Each structure stands twice: as C-alpha cells, then as structure tokens.
A tleap script that builds the chain and sets N, CA, C and O, in Angstrom:
source leaprc.protein.ff14SB
mol = sequence {
  NMET ILE GLU GLY GLN ALA GLN ALA ARG ILE
  TYR GLN ALA LEU CYS ALA VAL GLY VAL GLY
  ASP ALA LEU PRO PRO GLY ALA LEU GLY ALA
  ILE HIE GLY GLU LEU SER HIE LEU ARG CYS
  ALA GLY GLY PRO PRO ASP ARG ALA ASP ILE
  ALA GLU ARG ILE PRO VAL LYS LEU LEU ARG
  LEU GLU TRP ALA LEU ARG LEU ARG ASN LYS
  PRO GLY VAL GLU ARG TYR ARG ASP ASP LEU
  ARG GLN LEU TRP TRP GLU TRP LEU ASN GLN
  PRO ILE HIE ALA THR LEU ARG SER THR GLU
  ARG GLU ASP ALA ILE GLY PRO ALA CSER
}
set mol.1.N position { 74.493 100.781 95.275 }
set mol.1.CA position { 74.654 99.605 94.928 }
set mol.1.C position { 75.294 98.979 94.004 }
set mol.1.O position { 75.077 98.895 92.795 }
set mol.2.N position { 76.609 98.270 95.077 }
set mol.2.CA position { 77.612 97.479 94.730 }
set mol.2.C position { 77.410 97.138 92.929 }
set mol.2.O position { 76.250 97.186 92.519 }
set mol.3.N position { 78.545 96.801 91.890 }
set mol.3.CA position { 77.947 95.915 90.749 }
set mol.3.C position { 77.461 94.469 91.293 }
set mol.3.O position { 76.275 94.246 91.051 }
set mol.4.N position { 78.307 93.216 92.135 }
set mol.4.CA position { 77.404 91.959 92.488 }
set mol.4.C position { 76.205 91.621 93.195 }
set mol.4.O position { 75.667 90.514 93.163 }
set mol.5.N position { 75.641 93.046 94.108 }
set mol.5.CA position { 74.394 92.514 94.713 }
set mol.5.C position { 73.323 93.297 93.999 }
set mol.5.O position { 72.206 93.176 94.504 }
set mol.6.N position { 73.448 94.408 92.481 }
set mol.6.CA position { 72.718 94.880 92.041 }
set mol.6.C position { 72.292 93.508 91.044 }
set mol.6.O position { 71.164 93.016 91.020 }
set mol.7.N position { 73.804 92.891 90.011 }
set mol.7.CA position { 73.345 91.743 89.801 }
set mol.7.C position { 72.790 90.301 90.334 }
set mol.7.O position { 72.383 89.272 89.796 }
set mol.8.N position { 72.991 90.773 91.710 }
set mol.8.CA position { 72.059 89.674 92.680 }
set mol.8.C position { 70.556 90.262 92.213 }
set mol.8.O position { 69.698 89.468 91.826 }
set mol.9.N position { 70.378 91.239 92.254 }
set mol.9.CA position { 68.940 91.630 92.522 }
set mol.9.C position { 68.682 91.477 91.335 }
set mol.9.O position { 67.577 91.122 91.744 }
set mol.10.N position { 68.622 91.413 90.523 }
set mol.10.CA position { 68.250 90.720 89.337 }
set mol.10.C position { 68.114 89.350 89.160 }
set mol.10.O position { 66.992 88.922 88.891 }
set mol.11.N position { 69.419 88.281 89.303 }
set mol.11.CA position { 69.484 87.199 89.181 }
set mol.11.C position { 68.330 86.743 90.600 }
set mol.11.O position { 67.625 85.747 90.441 }
set mol.12.N position { 68.256 87.341 91.588 }
set mol.12.CA position { 66.816 86.586 92.435 }
set mol.12.C position { 64.716 87.160 91.830 }
set mol.12.O position { 63.523 86.942 92.044 }
set mol.13.N position { 65.585 87.872 91.110 }
set mol.13.CA position { 64.323 87.816 90.461 }
set mol.13.C position { 64.147 86.957 89.828 }
set mol.13.O position { 63.208 86.309 90.290 }
set mol.14.N position { 64.671 86.389 88.662 }
set mol.14.CA position { 64.956 86.154 87.735 }
set mol.14.C position { 63.953 84.105 88.168 }
set mol.14.O position { 62.977 83.411 87.883 }
set mol.15.N position { 65.542 84.165 89.213 }
set mol.15.CA position { 64.968 83.038 89.524 }
set mol.15.C position { 63.434 82.958 90.867 }
set mol.15.O position { 62.895 81.958 91.344 }
set mol.16.N position { 63.176 84.273 91.087 }
set mol.16.CA position { 61.774 83.243 91.900 }
set mol.16.C position { 60.732 83.529 90.662 }
set mol.16.O position { 59.507 83.591 90.776 }
set mol.17.N position { 61.282 83.644 89.786 }
set mol.17.CA position { 59.760 83.175 88.321 }
set mol.17.C position { 60.373 81.592 88.243 }
set mol.17.O position { 59.632 80.651 87.957 }
set mol.18.N position { 61.478 81.457 88.463 }
set mol.18.CA position { 61.336 79.927 87.946 }
set mol.18.C position { 62.004 79.916 86.260 }
set mol.18.O position { 61.777 79.041 85.424 }
set mol.19.N position { 63.136 81.523 86.010 }
set mol.19.CA position { 63.633 81.089 84.949 }
set mol.19.C position { 65.504 81.555 85.521 }
set mol.19.O position { 66.441 81.339 84.753 }
set mol.20.N position { 65.633 81.927 86.357 }
set mol.20.CA position { 67.198 82.244 86.361 }
set mol.20.C position { 68.280 81.284 86.002 }
set mol.20.O position { 69.357 81.853 85.827 }
set mol.21.N position { 68.308 79.782 85.815 }
set mol.21.CA position { 68.979 78.427 85.753 }
set mol.21.C position { 69.073 79.113 83.752 }
set mol.21.O position { 70.138 79.519 83.287 }
set mol.22.N position { 68.166 79.088 83.178 }
set mol.22.CA position { 67.549 79.742 81.707 }
set mol.22.C position { 68.722 80.828 81.371 }
set mol.22.O position { 69.719 80.301 80.877 }
set mol.23.N position { 68.784 82.041 81.520 }
set mol.23.CA position { 69.646 83.047 81.467 }
set mol.23.C position { 71.207 82.651 80.194 }
set mol.23.O position { 72.231 81.973 80.274 }
set mol.24.N position { 70.865 83.123 79.629 }
set mol.24.CA position { 72.190 82.618 78.593 }
set mol.24.C position { 73.708 83.302 78.847 }
set mol.24.O position { 74.037 84.359 79.386 }
set mol.25.N position { 74.568 82.106 78.148 }
set mol.25.CA position { 75.902 82.800 79.437 }
set mol.25.C position { 76.114 84.347 79.142 }
set mol.25.O position { 76.828 84.615 78.176 }
set mol.26.N position { 75.487 85.551 79.985 }
set mol.26.CA position { 76.374 87.485 80.519 }
set mol.26.C position { 74.987 87.277 80.565 }
set mol.26.O position { 74.418 87.576 81.615 }
set mol.27.N position { 74.388 86.863 79.715 }
set mol.27.CA position { 73.532 88.078 79.777 }
set mol.27.C position { 72.750 88.505 80.720 }
set mol.27.O position { 71.787 89.127 80.273 }
set mol.28.N position { 72.799 88.384 82.263 }
set mol.28.CA position { 73.033 89.031 83.003 }
set mol.28.C position { 74.333 90.781 83.500 }
set mol.28.O position { 74.264 91.904 83.998 }
set mol.29.N position { 75.176 89.958 82.977 }
set mol.29.CA position { 75.925 91.540 82.929 }
set mol.29.C position { 75.474 92.507 82.066 }
set mol.29.O position { 75.343 93.701 82.335 }
set mol.30.N position { 75.108 91.659 80.432 }
set mol.30.CA position { 73.997 92.683 79.901 }
set mol.30.C position { 72.930 93.677 80.316 }
set mol.30.O position { 72.809 94.872 80.045 }
set mol.31.N position { 72.284 92.963 80.954 }
set mol.31.CA position { 71.694 93.904 81.626 }
set mol.31.C position { 71.948 94.667 82.965 }
set mol.31.O position { 71.514 95.815 83.066 }
set mol.32.N position { 72.463 94.230 83.748 }
set mol.32.CA position { 73.686 95.007 84.222 }
set mol.32.C position { 74.314 96.006 83.196 }
set mol.32.O position { 73.240 96.292 82.668 }
set mol.33.N position { 74.952 96.534 82.710 }
set mol.33.CA position { 75.912 96.611 81.589 }
set mol.33.C position { 75.052 97.473 81.254 }
set mol.33.O position { 75.530 98.594 81.429 }
set mol.34.N position { 73.513 97.528 80.663 }
set mol.34.CA position { 73.006 97.929 80.530 }
set mol.34.C position { 72.604 99.986 81.463 }
set mol.34.O position { 72.653 101.194 81.231 }
set mol.35.N position { 72.255 98.973 82.497 }
set mol.35.CA position { 71.411 99.985 83.980 }
set mol.35.C position { 72.571 101.599 84.044 }
set mol.35.O position { 72.298 102.799 84.045 }
set mol.36.N position { 74.334 100.568 84.107 }
set mol.36.CA position { 75.322 101.255 84.782 }
set mol.36.C position { 75.574 102.461 83.005 }
set mol.36.O position { 76.063 103.590 83.030 }
set mol.37.N position { 75.242 101.982 82.159 }
set mol.37.CA position { 75.937 102.717 81.081 }
set mol.37.C position { 74.701 104.310 81.293 }
set mol.37.O position { 74.893 105.524 81.360 }
set mol.38.N position { 73.906 103.734 81.320 }
set mol.38.CA position { 73.227 104.952 81.923 }
set mol.38.C position { 72.162 105.574 82.408 }
set mol.38.O position { 71.094 106.111 82.111 }
set mol.39.N position { 73.463 105.054 83.975 }
set mol.39.CA position { 74.067 105.881 84.594 }
set mol.39.C position { 74.859 106.073 84.958 }
set mol.39.O position { 75.089 106.187 86.162 }
set mol.40.N position { 75.656 106.195 84.019 }
set mol.40.CA position { 76.998 106.592 84.611 }
set mol.40.C position { 77.109 107.827 83.119 }
set mol.40.O position { 78.037 108.621 82.962 }
set mol.41.N position { 75.909 107.674 82.194 }
set mol.41.CA position { 75.357 108.657 81.265 }
set mol.41.C position { 76.367 110.571 81.174 }
set mol.41.O position { 76.928 111.204 80.279 }
set mol.42.N position { 75.984 110.875 83.233 }
set mol.42.CA position { 75.865 112.255 83.242 }
set mol.42.C position { 75.325 112.861 83.193 }
set mol.42.O position { 75.312 114.037 82.828 }
set mol.43.N position { 74.122 111.572 83.911 }
set mol.43.CA position { 72.917 112.897 84.001 }
set mol.43.C position { 71.617 111.027 83.657 }
set mol.43.O position { 71.819 109.818 83.547 }
set mol.44.N position { 70.182 112.158 83.627 }
set mol.44.CA position { 68.878 111.039 83.789 }
set mol.44.C position { 69.150 110.669 82.236 }
set mol.44.O position { 70.021 111.282 81.620 }
set mol.45.N position { 68.325 109.570 81.571 }
set mol.45.CA position { 68.460 108.775 81.097 }
set mol.45.C position { 67.474 109.377 80.135 }
set mol.45.O position { 66.541 110.012 80.627 }
set mol.46.N position { 67.564 109.254 78.729 }
set mol.46.CA position { 66.306 110.326 77.553 }
set mol.46.C position { 65.605 108.933 77.828 }
set mol.46.O position { 65.820 107.838 78.348 }
set mol.47.N position { 64.534 109.727 77.087 }
set mol.47.CA position { 63.433 108.201 76.241 }
set mol.47.C position { 64.257 107.451 75.151 }
set mol.47.O position { 63.845 106.355 74.771 }
set mol.48.N position { 65.481 108.017 74.590 }
set mol.48.CA position { 65.789 107.019 73.406 }
set mol.48.C position { 66.566 105.963 73.850 }
set mol.48.O position { 66.701 104.852 73.339 }
set mol.49.N position { 67.266 106.609 75.260 }
set mol.49.CA position { 68.320 105.467 76.320 }
set mol.49.C position { 67.019 104.386 76.798 }
set mol.49.O position { 67.210 103.170 76.775 }
set mol.50.N position { 66.116 104.786 77.091 }
set mol.50.CA position { 65.035 103.632 78.117 }
set mol.50.C position { 64.019 102.911 77.237 }
set mol.50.O position { 63.304 101.922 77.401 }
set mol.51.N position { 64.217 103.761 76.256 }
set mol.51.CA position { 63.228 103.096 74.480 }
set mol.51.C position { 63.509 101.948 73.666 }
set mol.51.O position { 62.839 100.983 73.300 }
set mol.52.N position { 65.325 102.531 73.392 }
set mol.52.CA position { 65.455 101.774 72.644 }
set mol.52.C position { 66.307 99.689 73.331 }
set mol.52.O position { 66.233 98.491 73.061 }
set mol.53.N position { 67.201 100.975 74.581 }
set mol.53.CA position { 68.590 100.425 75.191 }
set mol.53.C position { 67.874 98.829 76.233 }
set mol.53.O position { 68.502 97.770 76.227 }
set mol.54.N position { 67.339 98.894 76.548 }
set mol.54.CA position { 66.950 98.513 78.351 }
set mol.54.C position { 65.719 97.315 77.179 }
set mol.54.O position { 65.724 96.094 77.024 }
set mol.55.N position { 64.811 98.428 76.574 }
set mol.55.CA position { 63.866 96.304 75.643 }
set mol.55.C position { 64.609 95.687 74.865 }
set mol.55.O position { 64.398 94.475 74.819 }
set mol.56.N position { 65.450 96.101 74.199 }
set mol.56.CA position { 66.638 95.948 73.464 }
set mol.56.C position { 66.665 93.934 74.126 }
set mol.56.O position { 66.270 92.826 73.764 }
set mol.57.N position { 67.608 94.757 75.546 }
set mol.57.CA position { 67.599 93.583 75.657 }
set mol.57.C position { 66.702 92.138 76.637 }
set mol.57.O position { 66.892 90.926 76.743 }
set mol.58.N position { 65.818 93.017 77.127 }
set mol.58.CA position { 64.497 92.459 77.050 }
set mol.58.C position { 64.279 91.494 76.505 }
set mol.58.O position { 64.618 90.346 76.794 }
set mol.59.N position { 63.848 91.775 75.886 }
set mol.59.CA position { 63.163 91.736 74.443 }
set mol.59.C position { 64.365 90.236 73.770 }
set mol.59.O position { 63.849 89.289 73.177 }
set mol.60.N position { 66.061 90.302 74.030 }
set mol.60.CA position { 66.849 89.831 73.278 }
set mol.60.C position { 66.767 88.310 74.991 }
set mol.60.O position { 67.352 87.246 74.791 }
set mol.61.N position { 66.248 88.459 75.970 }
set mol.61.CA position { 66.120 87.395 76.967 }
set mol.61.C position { 65.255 87.135 76.680 }
set mol.61.O position { 65.353 85.935 76.419 }
set mol.62.N position { 63.884 87.583 76.430 }
set mol.62.CA position { 62.549 87.011 76.999 }
set mol.62.C position { 62.218 85.576 75.680 }
set mol.62.O position { 61.461 84.614 75.549 }
set mol.63.N position { 63.480 86.331 74.846 }
set mol.63.CA position { 62.958 85.456 73.663 }
set mol.63.C position { 64.292 83.706 73.571 }
set mol.63.O position { 64.171 82.587 73.072 }
set mol.64.N position { 65.567 84.520 74.468 }
set mol.64.CA position { 65.844 83.008 74.685 }
set mol.64.C position { 65.172 81.701 75.552 }
set mol.64.O position { 65.123 80.482 75.387 }
set mol.65.N position { 64.569 82.896 76.813 }
set mol.65.CA position { 64.331 82.066 77.424 }
set mol.65.C position { 62.797 81.310 76.553 }
set mol.65.O position { 62.489 80.172 76.907 }
set mol.66.N position { 62.111 81.863 75.687 }
set mol.66.CA position { 60.757 81.107 75.265 }
set mol.66.C position { 61.177 80.183 74.663 }
set mol.66.O position { 60.481 79.192 74.440 }
set mol.67.N position { 63.027 80.362 74.068 }
set mol.67.CA position { 63.191 79.425 73.425 }
set mol.67.C position { 64.014 77.617 73.639 }
set mol.67.O position { 64.383 76.610 73.035 }
set mol.68.N position { 63.885 78.308 75.053 }
set mol.68.CA position { 64.650 77.270 75.720 }
set mol.68.C position { 62.993 76.557 77.184 }
set mol.68.O position { 63.197 75.665 78.007 }
set mol.69.N position { 61.880 77.166 77.054 }
set mol.69.CA position { 60.788 76.287 77.347 }
set mol.69.C position { 60.209 76.370 78.508 }
set mol.69.O position { 59.255 75.655 78.816 }
set mol.70.N position { 61.050 77.806 79.761 }
set mol.70.CA position { 61.140 78.027 80.653 }
set mol.70.C position { 59.646 78.425 81.257 }
set mol.70.O position { 59.157 79.242 80.479 }
set mol.71.N position { 59.044 78.242 81.988 }
set mol.71.CA position { 57.644 78.972 82.469 }
set mol.71.C position { 57.727 80.385 83.205 }
set mol.71.O position { 56.731 80.083 83.862 }
set mol.72.N position { 57.960 81.349 83.561 }
set mol.72.CA position { 56.924 82.079 83.984 }
set mol.72.C position { 57.375 83.167 83.026 }
set mol.72.O position { 57.510 84.123 83.791 }
set mol.73.N position { 57.679 83.582 81.844 }
set mol.73.CA position { 58.263 84.520 80.649 }
set mol.73.C position { 58.031 86.163 81.812 }
set mol.73.O position { 58.658 86.914 82.559 }
set mol.74.N position { 56.430 85.878 81.126 }
set mol.74.CA position { 55.250 86.749 81.074 }
set mol.74.C position { 55.171 87.568 82.706 }
set mol.74.O position { 54.709 88.699 82.861 }
set mol.75.N position { 55.797 86.599 83.945 }
set mol.75.CA position { 55.186 87.220 84.897 }
set mol.75.C position { 57.572 88.119 85.533 }
set mol.75.O position { 58.069 89.059 86.154 }
set mol.76.N position { 57.921 87.120 84.894 }
set mol.76.CA position { 59.692 87.596 84.756 }
set mol.76.C position { 59.559 89.022 84.271 }
set mol.76.O position { 59.595 90.047 84.951 }
set mol.77.N position { 59.406 88.897 83.016 }
set mol.77.CA position { 59.609 90.905 82.752 }
set mol.77.C position { 58.349 91.680 83.539 }
set mol.77.O position { 57.937 92.614 82.852 }
set mol.78.N position { 58.041 91.614 84.085 }
set mol.78.CA position { 57.240 92.596 84.840 }
set mol.78.C position { 58.112 92.428 86.188 }
set mol.78.O position { 58.541 93.417 86.781 }
set mol.79.N position { 58.298 91.377 86.542 }
set mol.79.CA position { 59.576 91.554 87.453 }
set mol.79.C position { 60.679 92.608 87.473 }
set mol.79.O position { 60.991 93.492 88.271 }
set mol.80.N position { 61.104 92.231 86.423 }
set mol.80.CA position { 62.283 92.961 85.843 }
set mol.80.C position { 62.053 94.215 84.977 }
set mol.80.O position { 62.879 94.754 84.241 }
set mol.81.N position { 61.080 94.490 85.149 }
set mol.81.CA position { 60.235 95.956 85.081 }
set mol.81.C position { 60.399 96.990 85.769 }
set mol.81.O position { 60.923 98.102 85.703 }
set mol.82.N position { 59.607 96.114 86.697 }
set mol.82.CA position { 59.951 96.895 88.921 }
set mol.82.C position { 60.673 96.588 88.836 }
set mol.82.O position { 60.610 95.720 89.708 }
set mol.83.N position { 62.024 96.459 88.246 }
set mol.83.CA position { 63.189 96.811 88.922 }
set mol.83.C position { 63.872 97.576 88.303 }
set mol.83.O position { 64.740 98.300 88.790 }
set mol.84.N position { 63.555 97.502 87.141 }
set mol.84.CA position { 64.714 98.962 86.520 }
set mol.84.C position { 63.049 100.241 86.183 }
set mol.84.O position { 62.850 100.625 85.031 }
set mol.85.N position { 62.092 100.697 87.342 }
set mol.85.CA position { 61.098 101.345 87.761 }
set mol.85.C position { 61.597 101.587 88.763 }
set mol.85.O position { 61.542 102.787 89.028 }
set mol.86.N position { 62.277 100.750 89.770 }
set mol.86.CA position { 62.676 101.458 90.578 }
set mol.86.C position { 64.220 102.180 91.064 }
set mol.86.O position { 64.503 103.106 91.823 }
set mol.87.N position { 64.848 101.455 90.401 }
set mol.87.CA position { 65.664 102.484 89.019 }
set mol.87.C position { 65.872 103.217 89.561 }
set mol.87.O position { 66.414 103.445 90.642 }
set mol.88.N position { 64.979 104.192 88.049 }
set mol.88.CA position { 65.116 104.707 87.327 }
set mol.88.C position { 64.621 105.781 88.497 }
set mol.88.O position { 65.242 106.834 88.638 }
set mol.89.N position { 63.361 105.432 89.409 }
set mol.89.CA position { 63.198 105.983 89.903 }
set mol.89.C position { 63.639 106.669 91.578 }
set mol.89.O position { 63.060 107.155 92.550 }
set mol.90.N position { 65.283 106.268 91.056 }
set mol.90.CA position { 66.644 106.712 92.360 }
set mol.90.C position { 65.888 108.168 92.106 }
set mol.90.O position { 64.833 108.387 91.512 }
set mol.91.N position { 67.071 109.362 92.962 }
set mol.91.CA position { 67.035 110.709 93.297 }
set mol.91.C position { 68.163 111.435 91.609 }
set mol.91.O position { 67.886 112.566 91.209 }
set mol.92.N position { 69.222 110.668 90.925 }
set mol.92.CA position { 69.463 111.280 90.019 }
set mol.92.C position { 68.956 110.780 89.034 }
set mol.92.O position { 69.588 110.687 87.981 }
set mol.93.N position { 67.369 110.237 89.204 }
set mol.93.CA position { 66.359 110.276 87.943 }
set mol.93.C position { 65.446 110.862 87.815 }
set mol.93.O position { 64.620 110.875 86.902 }
set mol.94.N position { 65.550 111.684 89.200 }
set mol.94.CA position { 64.252 112.192 89.125 }
set mol.94.C position { 64.012 113.680 88.236 }
set mol.94.O position { 63.209 114.511 88.659 }
set mol.95.N position { 64.791 113.904 86.983 }
set mol.95.CA position { 63.857 114.897 86.314 }
set mol.95.C position { 63.344 114.208 85.375 }
set mol.95.O position { 62.409 114.855 84.902 }
set mol.96.N position { 63.497 113.024 84.752 }
set mol.96.CA position { 63.047 111.963 84.093 }
set mol.96.C position { 61.523 111.739 84.546 }
set mol.96.O position { 61.082 110.678 84.986 }
set mol.97.N position { 60.995 112.602 84.412 }
set mol.97.CA position { 58.839 112.750 84.287 }
set mol.97.C position { 58.646 111.330 84.204 }
set mol.97.O position { 59.312 110.605 83.464 }
set mol.98.N position { 57.502 110.840 85.158 }
set mol.98.CA position { 56.440 109.335 85.430 }
set mol.98.C position { 55.610 109.135 83.820 }
set mol.98.O position { 55.381 108.071 83.244 }
set mol.99.N position { 55.227 110.740 83.299 }
set mol.99.CA position { 54.930 110.284 81.676 }
set mol.99.C position { 55.640 110.448 80.449 }
set mol.99.O position { 55.408 110.356 79.243 }
set mol.100.N position { 56.394 110.668 81.049 }
set mol.100.CA position { 57.373 110.363 79.836 }
set mol.100.C position { 58.615 109.063 80.225 }
set mol.100.O position { 59.773 109.096 79.808 }
set mol.101.N position { 58.024 107.951 81.124 }
set mol.101.CA position { 59.147 106.914 81.401 }
set mol.101.C position { 57.703 106.317 80.787 }
set mol.101.O position { 57.719 105.146 80.410 }
set mol.102.N position { 57.154 106.654 80.737 }
set mol.102.CA position { 55.537 105.003 80.630 }
set mol.102.C position { 55.659 105.063 78.813 }
set mol.102.O position { 55.564 104.145 77.998 }
set mol.103.N position { 55.945 106.764 78.579 }
set mol.103.CA position { 55.752 106.544 77.100 }
set mol.103.C position { 57.064 105.521 76.456 }
set mol.103.O position { 57.064 104.970 75.356 }
set mol.104.N position { 57.931 105.480 77.299 }
set mol.104.CA position { 58.923 105.010 76.525 }
set mol.104.C position { 59.423 103.565 76.542 }
set mol.104.O position { 60.144 102.929 75.773 }
set mol.105.N position { 58.577 103.158 78.077 }
set mol.105.CA position { 58.956 101.620 77.473 }
set mol.105.C position { 57.168 101.331 78.914 }
set mol.105.O position { 56.933 100.595 79.872 }
set mol.106.N position { 56.322 102.598 78.053 }
set mol.106.CA position { 55.137 101.250 79.268 }
set mol.106.C position { 54.765 101.835 79.992 }
set mol.106.O position { 55.132 102.923 80.435 }
set mol.107.N position { 53.771 101.033 80.284 }
set mol.107.CA position { 53.135 101.634 82.639 }
set mol.107.C position { 54.023 99.906 82.565 }
set mol.107.O position { 54.391 99.041 81.770 }
set mol.108.N position { 53.991 100.238 83.963 }
set mol.108.CA position { 54.804 98.783 84.591 }
set mol.108.C position { 53.850 98.262 85.270 }
set mol.108.O position { 54.383 98.172 86.376 }
set mol.109.N position { 52.509 97.738 85.413 }
set mol.109.CA position { 51.206 96.565 85.520 }
set mol.109.C position { 50.792 96.273 84.431 }
set mol.109.O position { 49.874 95.461 84.316 }
savepdb mol mol.pdb
quit
C-alpha cells in the first residue's frame, strides 16, 4: 500500500466516527509514520515497539480529540486499532504471535 492510500484509510476510519476533521495538524502523517517506521525496521516489530510507540500516538491523538469535545473518541480508538491489527497481521509480521500482540497493546475488542 502506498503512503497516500495508507493515510487515506486511517483518515476514512476517523471520518466514519465523526472525528476526522478534528485531527491536530500533522497527526495523520505521524500515525502513518509510526507504522512505516516499524515496517521498515528490518523485520517484525518487537513488543517494545508495539507497546510504546503506537499507543503513544494513539493517546496523544485521543487527548487532542477530547480537548476539542468531539464525539466518538472511544469508537474511533477501536477503529484505528482494527486498522493496526490488520497491518500487523500482514505476512511480514507473521512471526509475532497473537498473544504477544495482545500482551503489548491489549485485545482488539
């Protein structure tokens, strides 16, 4: 997936729950950048990458949205997590076991 398509998917997920317009400047690129960094690191992300890098971006974005009093913050988090789970489940990351993912970022549901 090329960069523009990946960012478009993230943005569409946010718009679907009514928070796409509330994105702080650069947030979409920052989220995509985290995914790209992990993917280009030469193999599957380790638990530290999943546990520390992606949720930090998610938390920052969640707080930005809360401060703007936009609806759907909890649901948007689940939608983004689903996108990330799909990304993690691509073949390049097949060596990272499902239980390790859940330990690192919690269950998807």
